[in-house]
Short mmCIF file of the C-alpha atoms (twelve columns), coordinates in Angstrom:
data_MODEL
# 
_entry.id   MODEL 
# 
loop_
_atom_site.group_PDB 
_atom_site.id 
_atom_site.type_symbol 
_atom_site.label_atom_id 
_atom_site.label_alt_id 
_atom_site.label_comp_id 
_atom_site.label_asym_id 
_atom_site.label_seq_id 
_atom_site.Cartn_x 
_atom_site.Cartn_y 
_atom_site.Cartn_z 
_atom_site.pdbx_PDB_model_num 
ATOM 1  C CA . MET A 1  25.222 2.363   -4.971  1 
ATOM 2  C CA . THR A 2  21.411 2.498   -4.997  1 
ATOM 3  C CA . GLY A 3  18.342 1.051   -6.689  1 
ATOM 4  C CA . GLN A 4  15.259 3.116   -7.950  1 
ATOM 5  C CA . ALA A 5  11.856 2.236   -8.877  1 
ATOM 6  C CA . GLN A 6  8.744  4.078   -9.617  1 
ATOM 7  C CA . ALA A 7  4.915  3.335   -10.089 1 
ATOM 8  C CA . ASN A 8  1.753  5.387   -9.811  1 
ATOM 9  C CA . GLY A 9  3.425  8.635   -8.856  1 
ATOM 10 C CA . VAL A 10 5.668  7.047   -6.293  1 
ATOM 11 C CA . GLU A 11 9.412  7.109   -6.739  1 
ATOM 12 C CA . ALA A 12 11.841 5.468   -4.205  1 
ATOM 13 C CA . THR A 13 15.665 5.345   -3.960  1 
ATOM 14 C CA . VAL A 14 17.052 2.710   -1.805  1 
ATOM 15 C CA . HIS A 15 20.550 1.639   -0.667  1 
ATOM 16 C CA . PRO A 16 21.533 -1.969  -0.594  1 
ATOM 17 C CA . GLY A 17 19.621 -3.846  2.367   1 
ATOM 18 C CA . GLY A 18 16.759 -1.640  2.128   1 
ATOM 19 C CA . MET A 19 17.764 1.790   3.710   1 
ATOM 20 C CA . LEU A 20 15.403 4.230   1.943   1 
ATOM 21 C CA . SER A 21 17.482 7.233   0.735   1 
ATOM 22 C CA . ARG A 22 14.682 9.161   -1.094  1 
ATOM 23 C CA . LEU A 23 10.851 8.902   -1.537  1 
ATOM 24 C CA . THR A 24 8.996  11.246  -3.874  1 
ATOM 25 C CA . LEU A 25 5.174  11.382  -4.172  1 
ATOM 26 C CA . THR A 26 3.181  13.153  -6.817  1 
ATOM 27 C CA . GLU A 27 -0.079 14.863  -5.867  1 
ATOM 28 C CA . SER A 28 -2.177 12.400  -7.639  1 
ATOM 29 C CA . ALA A 29 -0.288 9.561   -5.619  1 
ATOM 30 C CA . LEU A 30 -1.451 11.231  -2.417  1 
ATOM 31 C CA . ARG A 31 -5.009 10.766  -3.337  1 
ATOM 32 C CA . ARG A 32 -4.457 6.922   -3.988  1 
ATOM 33 C CA . PRO A 33 -6.441 4.809   -1.552  1 
ATOM 34 C CA . ASP A 34 -3.854 2.133   -1.869  1 
ATOM 35 C CA . LEU A 35 -0.897 4.650   -1.285  1 
ATOM 36 C CA . ALA A 36 0.676  2.661   1.579   1 
ATOM 37 C CA . GLU A 37 0.617  -0.550  -0.667  1 
ATOM 38 C CA . VAL A 38 2.277  1.280   -3.733  1 
ATOM 39 C CA . ILE A 39 4.988  2.716   -1.494  1 
ATOM 40 C CA . LEU A 40 5.845  -0.715  -0.185  1 
ATOM 41 C CA . ARG A 41 5.935  -2.341  -3.411  1 
ATOM 42 C CA . VAL A 42 8.126  0.614   -4.938  1 
ATOM 43 C CA . ILE A 43 10.538 0.311   -2.083  1 
ATOM 44 C CA . ASP A 44 10.678 -3.608  -2.530  1 
ATOM 45 C CA . GLN A 45 11.519 -3.331  -6.258  1 
ATOM 46 C CA . ALA A 46 14.251 -0.572  -5.501  1 
ATOM 47 C CA . THR A 47 15.613 -2.623  -2.640  1 
ATOM 48 C CA . ALA A 48 15.941 -5.684  -5.032  1 
ATOM 49 C CA . GLU A 49 17.656 -3.549  -7.549  1 
ATOM 50 C CA . ALA A 50 20.097 -2.126  -5.270  1 
ATOM 51 C CA . ASN A 51 21.006 -5.668  -3.753  1 
ATOM 52 C CA . HIS A 52 21.300 -7.050  -7.311  1 
ATOM 53 C CA . ARG A 53 23.712 -4.286  -8.146  1 
ATOM 54 C CA . ILE A 54 26.021 -4.665  -5.083  1 
ATOM 55 C CA . ARG A 55 25.878 -8.541  -5.396  1 
ATOM 56 C CA . HIS A 56 26.981 -7.983  -9.027  1 
ATOM 57 C CA . LEU A 57 29.859 -5.626  -7.941  1 
ATOM 58 C CA . LEU A 58 30.962 -7.953  -5.158  1 
ATOM 59 C CA . GLU A 59 30.544 -11.499 -6.683  1 
ATOM 60 C CA . GLU A 60 33.216 -12.945 -4.781  1 
ATOM 61 C CA . VAL A 61 31.934 -11.850 -1.415  1 
ATOM 62 C CA . ASP A 62 29.077 -13.732 0.403   1 
ATOM 63 C CA . PRO A 63 26.174 -11.317 0.496   1 
ATOM 64 C CA . ALA A 64 25.243 -12.754 4.112   1 
ATOM 65 C CA . LEU A 65 28.350 -11.261 5.403   1 
ATOM 66 C CA . LEU A 66 27.302 -7.813  4.186   1 
ATOM 67 C CA . ASN A 67 23.716 -8.385  5.602   1 
ATOM 68 C CA . LEU A 68 22.400 -8.061  2.064   1 
ATOM 69 C CA . SER A 69 19.884 -10.817 2.103   1 
ATOM 70 C CA . SER A 70 16.495 -9.350  0.627   1 
ATOM 71 C CA . PRO A 71 13.691 -9.671  2.955   1 
ATOM 72 C CA . LYS A 72 10.532 -11.163 1.586   1 
ATOM 73 C CA . THR A 73 8.798  -7.955  1.716   1 
ATOM 74 C CA . THR A 74 9.263  -4.590  3.203   1 
ATOM 75 C CA . GLU A 75 6.944  -5.382  5.940   1 
ATOM 76 C CA . ASP A 76 9.501  -7.754  7.140   1 
ATOM 77 C CA . THR A 77 11.950 -4.918  8.001   1 
ATOM 78 C CA . THR A 78 9.335  -2.867  9.703   1 
ATOM 79 C CA . PRO A 79 9.561  -2.646  13.458  1 
ATOM 80 C CA . THR A 80 6.371  -3.799  15.201  1 
ATOM 81 C CA . THR A 81 5.989  -0.417  17.136  1 
ATOM 82 C CA . TRP A 82 5.330  1.254   13.579  1 
ATOM 83 C CA . ARG A 83 2.691  -1.179  12.586  1 
ATOM 84 C CA . THR A 84 -0.927 -0.307  12.971  1 
ATOM 85 C CA . GLN A 85 -2.896 -2.367  15.618  1 
# 
């Protein structure tokens, strides 16, 4: 069960909970000055889709038990050691 989203030459496939499965970038996307923002936005959209699909499939199960609560943004799940200082 995955979610997919694409925008501006960036395509992401994400499992429920936000685990990235696949990220594809076109050559033109690599030239975008806002590439990081586009990637994060696409991952957020794909995560929301994957979480929605799994919730629909598991209607009777509390999503919190499966750790499927959607973070507000992808950055909420990014370790502080990966962030620029």
